[in-house]
Backbone as a chain_set.jsonl record, in Angstrom:
{"seq": "XXXXXXXXXXXXXXXXXXXXXXXXXXXXXXXXXXXXXXXXXXXXXXXXXXXXXXXXXXXXXXXXXXXXXXXXXXXXXXXXXXXXXXXXXXXXXXXXXXXXXXXXXXXXXXXXXXXXXXXXXXXXXXXXXXXXXXXXXXXXXXXXXXXXXXXXXXXX", "coords": {"N": [[-41.241, 51.045, 76.577], [-38.921, 50.706, 75.054], [-38.962, 47.971, 74.768], [-41.202, 47.621, 73.151], [-40.379, 48.891, 70.774], [-38.174, 47.265, 70.087], [-39.521, 44.825, 69.77], [-41.137, 45.528, 67.591], [-39.191, 45.98, 65.594], [-38.058, 43.397, 65.365], [-40.314, 42.027, 64.493], [-40.8, 43.303, 62.001], [-38.443, 42.568, 60.71], [-38.712, 39.735, 60.615], [-41.031, 39.54, 59.061], [-40.091, 40.627, 56.667], [-38.185, 38.705, 55.948], [-39.886, 36.526, 55.558], [-41.352, 37.479, 53.41], [-39.399, 37.652, 51.435], [-38.65, 34.985, 51.168], [-40.984, 33.91, 50.223], [-41.163, 34.628, 47.632], [-42.287, 34.096, 44.424], [-40.802, 33.458, 42.16], [-39.026, 31.201, 40.169], [-35.979, 30.467, 39.287], [-34.594, 28.287, 38.439], [-33.506, 25.776, 36.114], [-35.68, 23.719, 34.196], [-35.943, 20.243, 34.792], [-35.119, 17.679, 32.545], [-36.12, 14.612, 31.395], [-34.031, 12.449, 29.907], [-34.609, 10.001, 28.884], [-37.025, 9.879, 27.725], [-39.156, 10.807, 25.011], [-40.256, 13.873, 23.526], [-43.522, 14.154, 22.904], [-45.62, 15.101, 20.129], [-48.646, 17.105, 19.846], [-50.53, 15.161, 18.97], [-49.649, 12.884, 20.17], [-47.592, 11.545, 18.836], [-44.231, 10.9, 17.853], [-41.747, 13.165, 16.637], [-39.987, 12.628, 13.689], [-37.305, 12.969, 11.542], [-36.059, 12.479, 8.286], [-32.721, 11.354, 7.819], [-31.09, 12.28, 5.596], [-29.602, 14.356, 4.762], [-26.704, 16.517, 4.684], [-24.997, 16.876, 7.69], [-25.489, 19.742, 9.691], [-23.646, 20.283, 11.667], [-21.16, 19.333, 10.795], [-20.646, 21.095, 8.665], [-20.559, 23.454, 10.158], [-18.326, 22.907, 11.77], [-16.245, 22.953, 9.888], [-16.423, 25.628, 9.177], [-15.77, 26.883, 11.613], [-13.122, 25.988, 11.914], [-11.932, 27.175, 9.651], [-12.362, 29.897, 10.241], [-10.871, 30.146, 12.607], [-8.235, 29.587, 11.695], [-7.95, 31.638, 9.818], [-8.022, 33.893, 11.477], [-5.826, 33.58, 13.255], [-3.784, 32.122, 12.072], [-1.388, 29.566, 11.027], [1.259, 27.718, 12.436], [-0.592, 27.573, 15.598], [-0.914, 28.379, 19.101], [-2.18, 27.026, 22.159], [-2.164, 28.532, 25.175], [-1.195, 28.687, 28.54], [-0.506, 29.951, 31.724], [0.213, 29.355, 35.114], [0.955, 30.074, 38.284], [4.054, 28.685, 38.817], [3.964, 27.203, 36.543], [3.673, 26.25, 33.11], [1.686, 25.723, 30.327], [1.701, 24.715, 27.026], [0.252, 24.187, 24.043], [0.878, 23.233, 20.908], [-0.499, 23.684, 17.814], [-0.392, 22.443, 14.667], [-0.759, 22.09, 11.078], [-1.16, 19.275, 10.587], [-0.718, 17.974, 12.987], [-0.299, 17.909, 16.603], [1.25, 19.184, 19.573], [2.056, 18.868, 22.96], [3.277, 20.715, 25.617], [4.494, 20.814, 28.861], [5.721, 22.748, 31.412], [7.423, 23.193, 34.451], [8.967, 24.912, 37.043], [9.864, 23.472, 39.219], [9.28, 20.77, 38.705], [10.192, 20.188, 36.162], [10.316, 19.638, 32.583], [7.886, 18.406, 30.328], [7.041, 16.759, 27.363], [4.666, 15.956, 24.922], [4.394, 14.475, 21.912], [3.058, 12.926, 19.996], [0.381, 13.646, 18.944], [-2.881, 14.349, 17.642], [-5.326, 16.476, 16.058], [-8.637, 17.899, 15.774], [-11.605, 19.646, 14.726], [-14.607, 19.133, 16.191], [-18.034, 18.854, 16.498], [-18.11, 21.564, 17.076], [-16.037, 21.909, 18.863], [-12.598, 21.837, 19.946], [-10.747, 19.015, 19.586], [-8.29, 17.026, 20.938], [-6.225, 14.265, 20.455], [-4.397, 11.24, 21.215], [-1.318, 10.528, 22.786], [-2.158, 12.015, 24.864], [-5.346, 13.096, 25.773], [-7.843, 15.484, 25.189], [-10.549, 17.819, 25.29], [-11.655, 20.925, 24.119], [-13.691, 23.758, 24.561], [-14.389, 26.386, 22.329], [-13.912, 29.89, 22.126], [-13.98, 32.131, 19.896], [-14.253, 34.865, 19.727], [-13.115, 35.907, 22.039], [-10.741, 34.661, 21.775], [-10.073, 32.253, 23.172], [-9.688, 29.035, 24.69], [-11.377, 26.59, 26.454], [-10.8, 24.068, 28.738], [-12.551, 21.039, 28.862], [-12.195, 19.147, 30.743], [-10.91, 20.126, 33.149], [-11.689, 22.774, 33.271], [-9.904, 24.86, 32.896], [-8.749, 27.862, 31.382], [-7.356, 28.602, 28.319], [-5.289, 30.762, 26.424], [-5.545, 31.567, 22.99], [-3.014, 31.851, 20.798], [-0.856, 33.299, 18.278], [1.412, 31.216, 16.568], [4.865, 30.146, 16.024], [6.371, 30.352, 12.793]], "CA": [[-41.177, 51.608, 75.251], [-37.819, 50.058, 74.35], [-39.393, 46.621, 74.423], [-42.132, 47.748, 72.038], [-39.584, 49.195, 69.576], [-37.416, 46.055, 69.775], [-40.48, 43.855, 69.253], [-41.539, 45.977, 66.254], [-38.07, 45.728, 64.685], [-37.979, 41.951, 65.152], [-41.478, 41.665, 63.69], [-40.55, 43.778, 60.635], [-37.37, 41.714, 60.169], [-39.267, 38.422, 60.308], [-41.943, 39.678, 57.927], [-39.303, 40.815, 55.44], [-37.633, 37.394, 55.599], [-40.976, 35.707, 55.027], [-41.702, 38.008, 52.089], [-38.337, 37.281, 50.497], [-38.67, 33.543, 50.907], [-42.229, 33.568, 49.551], [-41.082, 35.109, 46.253], [-42.736, 32.992, 43.58], [-39.991, 33.215, 40.969], [-38.172, 30.023, 40.188], [-34.997, 30.673, 38.226], [-33.895, 27.051, 38.107], [-33.852, 25.194, 34.822], [-36.493, 22.518, 34.363], [-35.226, 18.998, 34.545], [-35.651, 16.95, 31.414], [-35.798, 13.2, 31.405], [-33.444, 12.124, 28.613], [-35.051, 8.679, 28.454], [-38.324, 9.968, 27.077], [-39.206, 11.747, 23.892], [-41.315, 14.869, 23.658], [-44.521, 13.879, 21.871], [-46.379, 16.204, 19.561], [-49.999, 17.077, 20.424], [-51.287, 13.948, 18.666], [-48.938, 11.798, 20.843], [-46.618, 10.857, 17.992], [-42.924, 11.543, 17.958], [-41.233, 13.759, 15.412], [-38.801, 12.005, 13.13], [-36.944, 13.55, 10.26], [-35.108, 11.611, 7.611], [-31.337, 11.792, 7.941], [-30.472, 12.13, 4.285], [-28.918, 15.588, 4.418], [-25.429, 16.704, 5.337], [-25.176, 17.403, 9.029], [-25.041, 21.125, 9.823], [-22.508, 20.319, 12.577], [-19.965, 19.163, 9.989], [-20.436, 22.371, 7.988], [-20.181, 24.41, 11.188], [-16.958, 22.578, 12.171], [-15.347, 23.468, 8.851], [-16.473, 27.088, 9.294], [-15.006, 27.244, 12.81], [-11.706, 25.754, 11.614], [-11.518, 28.207, 8.696], [-12.319, 31.177, 10.955], [-9.745, 30.091, 13.537], [-6.983, 29.686, 10.937], [-7.854, 32.963, 9.197], [-7.757, 34.884, 12.516], [-4.582, 33.4, 13.999], [-2.756, 31.522, 11.227], [-0.857, 28.242, 11.387], [0.676, 27.037, 13.59], [-1.011, 28.427, 16.703], [-0.717, 27.769, 20.416], [-3.036, 27.221, 23.33], [-1.145, 28.954, 26.122], [-1.701, 28.944, 29.892], [0.449, 29.972, 32.826], [-0.414, 29.333, 36.435], [2.039, 29.942, 39.25], [5.335, 28.4, 38.169], [3.698, 26.213, 35.502], [3.336, 26.722, 31.773], [1.152, 24.742, 29.386], [1.669, 25.222, 25.656], [-0.161, 23.172, 23.079], [1.146, 23.76, 19.578], [-1.352, 23.077, 16.805], [0.033, 22.685, 13.291], [-1.772, 21.598, 10.131], [-1.441, 17.834, 10.656], [-0.379, 17.374, 14.273], [-0.299, 18.768, 17.78], [2.279, 18.851, 20.554], [1.749, 19.461, 24.261], [4.454, 20.933, 26.449], [4.22, 21.261, 30.219], [6.956, 23.125, 32.097], [7.289, 23.653, 35.818], [10.322, 25.162, 37.522], [10.232, 22.459, 40.212], [9.082, 19.419, 38.188], [10.869, 20.001, 34.886], [9.567, 19.828, 31.35], [7.334, 17.191, 29.733], [6.526, 17.023, 26.022], [3.935, 14.87, 24.264], [4.445, 14.862, 20.51], [2.228, 12.088, 19.124], [-0.998, 14.082, 19.112], [-3.589, 14.848, 16.468], [-6.4, 17.369, 16.459], [-9.732, 18.147, 14.832], [-12.757, 20.375, 15.245], [-15.732, 18.201, 16.154], [-19.183, 19.395, 17.232], [-17.792, 22.913, 17.497], [-15.02, 21.883, 19.902], [-11.265, 21.39, 19.561], [-10.501, 17.711, 20.198], [-6.91, 16.567, 20.79], [-6.129, 12.852, 20.813], [-3.075, 10.629, 21.09], [-0.749, 10.227, 24.103], [-2.924, 12.826, 25.811], [-6.65, 13.407, 25.186], [-8.524, 16.627, 25.799], [-11.518, 18.527, 24.469], [-11.752, 22.327, 24.493], [-14.7, 24.609, 23.943], [-13.707, 27.525, 21.727], [-14.533, 31.206, 22.069], [-13.131, 32.832, 18.941], [-14.324, 36.303, 19.976], [-12.128, 36.191, 23.084], [-9.555, 33.869, 21.435], [-9.831, 31.4, 24.328], [-10.124, 27.648, 24.656], [-11.615, 26.147, 27.826], [-10.719, 22.617, 28.904], [-13.776, 20.422, 29.381], [-11.812, 18.276, 31.85], [-10.646, 20.842, 34.39], [-12.221, 24.128, 33.218], [-8.861, 25.871, 32.737], [-8.904, 28.665, 30.172], [-6.111, 28.8, 27.591], [-5.307, 31.792, 25.387], [-5.168, 31.116, 21.645], [-2.044, 32.844, 20.317], [-0.153, 32.987, 17.04], [2.602, 30.419, 16.78], [6.036, 30.386, 15.186], [6.236, 29.794, 11.456]], "C": [[-40.078, 50.941, 74.416], [-38.213, 48.646, 73.908], [-40.33, 46.641, 73.219], [-41.385, 48.033, 70.732], [-38.798, 47.962, 69.144], [-38.342, 44.995, 69.189], [-40.914, 44.222, 67.836], [-40.437, 45.707, 65.228], [-37.932, 44.235, 64.362], [-39.127, 41.497, 64.261], [-41.291, 42.082, 62.231], [-39.492, 42.907, 59.972], [-37.919, 40.348, 59.763], [-40.23, 38.475, 59.128], [-41.18, 39.879, 56.613], [-38.646, 39.506, 55.008], [-38.699, 36.501, 54.973], [-41.361, 36.17, 53.628], [-40.659, 37.616, 51.048], [-38.385, 35.8, 50.164], [-39.932, 33.112, 50.182], [-42.252, 34.058, 48.113], [-41.351, 33.943, 45.314], [-41.879, 32.723, 42.36], [-39.101, 32.016, 41.182], [-37.224, 30.144, 39.01], [-34.256, 29.404, 37.844], [-34.377, 26.514, 36.77], [-34.716, 23.955, 35.048], [-35.664, 21.284, 34.064], [-35.928, 18.236, 33.444], [-35.192, 15.505, 31.522], [-35.304, 12.822, 30.016], [-33.902, 10.775, 28.079], [-36.396, 8.712, 27.757], [-38.24, 10.943, 25.927], [-40.333, 12.72, 24.135], [-42.338, 14.626, 22.561], [-45.152, 15.165, 21.359], [-47.801, 16.104, 20.094], [-50.797, 15.82, 20.096], [-50.584, 12.695, 19.187], [-48.086, 10.954, 19.905], [-45.305, 11.591, 18.119], [-42.513, 12.08, 16.609], [-40.024, 12.973, 14.945], [-38.556, 12.626, 11.775], [-35.952, 12.636, 9.587], [-33.716, 12.212, 7.679], [-30.614, 11.596, 6.613], [-29.774, 13.411, 3.839], [-27.581, 15.651, 5.135], [-25.665, 17.366, 6.683], [-24.685, 18.841, 9.101], [-23.846, 21.253, 10.762], [-21.208, 20.212, 11.792], [-19.641, 20.46, 9.265], [-19.97, 23.434, 8.975], [-18.74, 24.174, 11.641], [-15.952, 23.115, 11.162], [-15.299, 24.992, 8.903], [-15.641, 27.561, 10.482], [-13.513, 27.092, 12.548], [-11.174, 26.835, 10.677], [-11.398, 29.562, 9.393], [-11.124, 31.24, 11.901], [-8.424, 30.294, 12.801], [-6.848, 31.068, 10.298], [-7.548, 34.043, 10.231], [-6.332, 34.792, 13.06], [-3.451, 32.835, 13.144], [-2.332, 30.151, 11.734], [0.635, 28.352, 11.528], [0.191, 28.063, 14.621], [-0.856, 27.654, 17.997], [-1.933, 27.986, 21.303], [-2.05, 27.434, 24.473], [-1.787, 29.244, 27.462], [-0.547, 28.944, 30.863], [-0.332, 30.024, 34.124], [0.689, 29.096, 37.456], [3.361, 29.768, 38.515], [5.173, 27.39, 37.039], [3.3, 26.883, 34.193], [2.825, 25.539, 30.967], [1.143, 25.401, 28.017], [1.341, 24.048, 24.748], [0.001, 23.805, 21.708], [0.319, 22.978, 18.577], [-0.791, 23.446, 15.437], [-0.992, 22.022, 12.37], [-2.149, 20.14, 10.358], [-1.162, 17.203, 12.009], [-0.499, 18.4, 15.395], [0.784, 18.275, 18.733], [1.936, 19.573, 21.846], [3.028, 19.535, 25.072], [3.997, 21.451, 27.804], [5.56, 21.541, 30.882], [6.62, 23.635, 33.485], [8.699, 23.802, 36.368], [10.788, 24.124, 38.539], [10.205, 21.039, 39.632], [9.835, 19.149, 36.894], [9.918, 20.206, 33.723], [9.136, 18.47, 30.789], [6.728, 17.549, 28.385], [5.848, 15.771, 25.489], [3.767, 15.268, 22.81], [3.472, 14.097, 19.619], [0.752, 12.413, 19.296], [-1.576, 14.498, 17.763], [-4.748, 15.699, 16.96], [-7.444, 17.474, 15.366], [-10.756, 19.029, 15.53], [-13.956, 19.447, 15.075], [-16.833, 18.742, 17.056], [-18.885, 20.772, 17.806], [-16.711, 23.01, 18.553], [-13.69, 21.402, 19.326], [-10.97, 20.109, 20.328], [-9.068, 17.306, 19.889], [-6.846, 15.129, 21.283], [-4.704, 12.357, 20.599], [-2.583, 10.208, 22.466], [-1.513, 10.935, 25.212], [-4.216, 13.222, 25.115], [-7.305, 14.555, 25.943], [-9.481, 17.236, 24.791], [-11.647, 19.938, 25.02], [-12.955, 22.955, 23.816], [-13.987, 25.874, 23.474], [-14.555, 28.781, 21.817], [-13.632, 32.054, 21.179], [-13.221, 34.344, 19.088], [-13.281, 36.718, 21.014], [-10.781, 35.527, 22.792], [-9.112, 33.05, 22.659], [-10.359, 30.0, 24.066], [-10.236, 27.183, 26.103], [-11.63, 24.629, 27.875], [-12.021, 22.084, 29.472], [-13.468, 19.513, 30.56], [-11.687, 19.046, 33.158], [-11.111, 22.298, 34.39], [-11.175, 25.219, 33.07], [-9.002, 26.549, 31.387], [-7.518, 28.936, 29.589], [-6.306, 29.933, 26.585], [-4.903, 31.154, 24.063], [-4.286, 32.206, 21.069], [-1.368, 32.348, 19.045], [1.132, 32.232, 17.359], [3.751, 30.847, 15.873], [5.816, 29.758, 13.822], [7.26, 28.71, 11.233]], "O": [[-40.269, 50.65, 73.235], [-37.848, 48.191, 72.824], [-40.252, 45.763, 72.359], [-41.729, 47.471, 69.692], [-38.759, 47.644, 67.956], [-37.985, 44.334, 68.214], [-41.046, 43.35, 66.978], [-40.719, 45.257, 64.118], [-37.713, 43.865, 63.209], [-38.931, 40.672, 63.369], [-41.588, 41.306, 61.323], [-39.627, 42.546, 58.803], [-37.617, 39.86, 58.674], [-40.248, 37.57, 58.294], [-41.582, 39.36, 55.572], [-38.562, 39.23, 53.811], [-38.446, 35.809, 53.986], [-41.661, 35.35, 52.759], [-41.001, 37.286, 49.912], [-38.184, 35.406, 49.015], [-39.95, 32.039, 49.578], [-43.271, 33.917, 47.436], [-40.696, 32.906, 45.414], [-42.204, 31.826, 41.582], [-38.501, 31.843, 42.243], [-37.624, 29.945, 37.863], [-33.365, 29.45, 36.995], [-35.507, 26.765, 36.351], [-34.492, 23.217, 36.008], [-34.797, 21.291, 33.19], [-37.155, 18.151, 33.404], [-34.009, 15.228, 31.719], [-36.068, 12.867, 29.052], [-33.61, 10.438, 26.932], [-36.861, 7.691, 27.252], [-37.356, 11.799, 25.882], [-41.268, 12.418, 24.876], [-42.046, 14.872, 21.391], [-45.21, 16.176, 22.06], [-48.138, 15.111, 20.738], [-51.669, 15.44, 20.877], [-50.86, 11.586, 18.731], [-47.88, 9.767, 20.158], [-45.275, 12.774, 18.457], [-42.875, 11.533, 15.568], [-39.128, 12.684, 15.738], [-39.471, 12.787, 10.967], [-35.085, 12.07, 10.252], [-33.55, 13.43, 7.606], [-29.648, 10.838, 6.524], [-29.398, 13.541, 2.674], [-27.354, 14.913, 6.094], [-26.448, 18.31, 6.792], [-23.589, 19.143, 8.628], [-23.101, 22.229, 10.672], [-20.249, 20.925, 12.09], [-18.486, 20.886, 9.248], [-19.084, 24.228, 8.66], [-18.004, 25.133, 11.872], [-14.921, 23.67, 11.544], [-14.239, 25.583, 8.693], [-14.891, 28.531, 10.37], [-12.725, 27.963, 12.916], [-10.079, 27.355, 10.891], [-10.436, 30.295, 9.159], [-10.445, 32.263, 11.985], [-7.586, 31.085, 13.235], [-5.746, 31.614, 10.242], [-6.877, 35.022, 9.904], [-5.697, 35.818, 13.301], [-2.28, 33.046, 13.458], [-2.849, 29.647, 12.731], [1.24, 29.075, 10.737], [0.511, 29.249, 14.538], [-0.688, 26.434, 17.994], [-2.622, 29.001, 21.203], [-1.188, 26.587, 24.708], [-2.792, 29.95, 27.539], [0.296, 28.048, 30.837], [-1.388, 30.649, 34.217], [1.29, 28.022, 37.482], [3.74, 30.601, 37.693], [6.157, 26.78, 36.618], [2.673, 27.943, 34.182], [3.456, 24.483, 30.928], [0.638, 26.513, 27.86], [2.064, 23.053, 24.699], [-0.66, 24.793, 21.387], [0.421, 21.754, 18.498], [-0.723, 24.624, 15.087], [-1.979, 21.457, 12.841], [-3.331, 19.798, 10.327], [-1.353, 15.998, 12.166], [-0.761, 19.58, 15.166], [1.18, 17.11, 18.703], [1.568, 20.747, 21.831], [3.764, 18.557, 25.199], [3.217, 22.399, 27.89], [6.435, 20.676, 30.912], [5.673, 24.398, 33.677], [9.536, 22.919, 36.182], [11.991, 23.92, 38.701], [11.015, 20.198, 40.022], [10.092, 17.991, 36.563], [8.874, 20.845, 33.846], [9.912, 17.514, 30.775], [5.987, 18.525, 28.271], [6.384, 14.668, 25.591], [3.099, 16.252, 22.494], [3.099, 14.606, 18.562], [-0.033, 11.573, 19.735], [-0.856, 14.938, 16.867], [-5.11, 15.651, 18.136], [-7.184, 17.183, 14.198], [-10.771, 19.145, 16.755], [-14.28, 19.029, 13.963], [-16.6, 19.05, 18.225], [-19.35, 21.11, 18.894], [-16.482, 24.092, 19.094], [-13.657, 20.657, 18.347], [-10.943, 20.104, 21.558], [-8.67, 17.246, 18.726], [-7.334, 14.803, 22.365], [-3.912, 12.981, 19.892], [-3.331, 9.603, 23.234], [-1.508, 10.496, 26.361], [-4.177, 13.649, 23.961], [-7.314, 14.587, 27.174], [-9.249, 17.174, 23.584], [-11.737, 20.134, 26.232], [-13.21, 22.714, 22.636], [-13.084, 26.37, 24.148], [-15.768, 28.741, 21.611], [-12.644, 32.623, 21.643], [-12.332, 35.049, 18.611], [-12.643, 37.762, 20.877], [-9.795, 35.795, 23.477], [-7.971, 33.131, 23.113], [-11.328, 29.801, 23.333], [-9.304, 27.358, 26.889], [-12.379, 23.981, 27.144], [-12.539, 22.617, 30.453], [-14.375, 19.14, 31.304], [-12.287, 18.667, 34.163], [-10.951, 22.992, 35.394], [-11.519, 26.401, 33.114], [-9.328, 25.914, 30.383], [-6.627, 29.433, 30.277], [-7.365, 30.046, 25.968], [-4.017, 30.3, 24.024], [-4.728, 33.338, 20.87], [-1.314, 31.149, 18.773], [1.847, 32.569, 18.303], [3.628, 31.775, 15.073], [5.142, 28.734, 13.713], [7.304, 28.116, 10.156]]}, "num_chains": 1, "name": "protein.A"}
């Protein structure tokens, strides 16, 4: 009798595994070949004339205006991790990056510039970095290492 119960339990377990693995849903994103264009039903490609102002440029100006109206100028991107502190000060015409660590000391990079491009904060100069912005959470995420910085009001 014990063998029959054990066999039944193993059988139910295996059937449940098979049922779970046979689930027909595929939640993965389809892969798109970037080297081909998507033709319209008559096998021609869509092309639109590029004689209008790019909506990205307008959006960039909107993002910059919203950011400055929410936080003011200058503002900081601020991150602490362990004994390290990163502070990027953004002013109207320049940016400065400060890295402090209690064991390594302090490093400052002053020859930086910044802009909003394609909806992202781009810093260039002695140090280059691009951040995605979330103005609802007041956070900037590094595209290089994924670290999240808080956007905080700076000193006047």
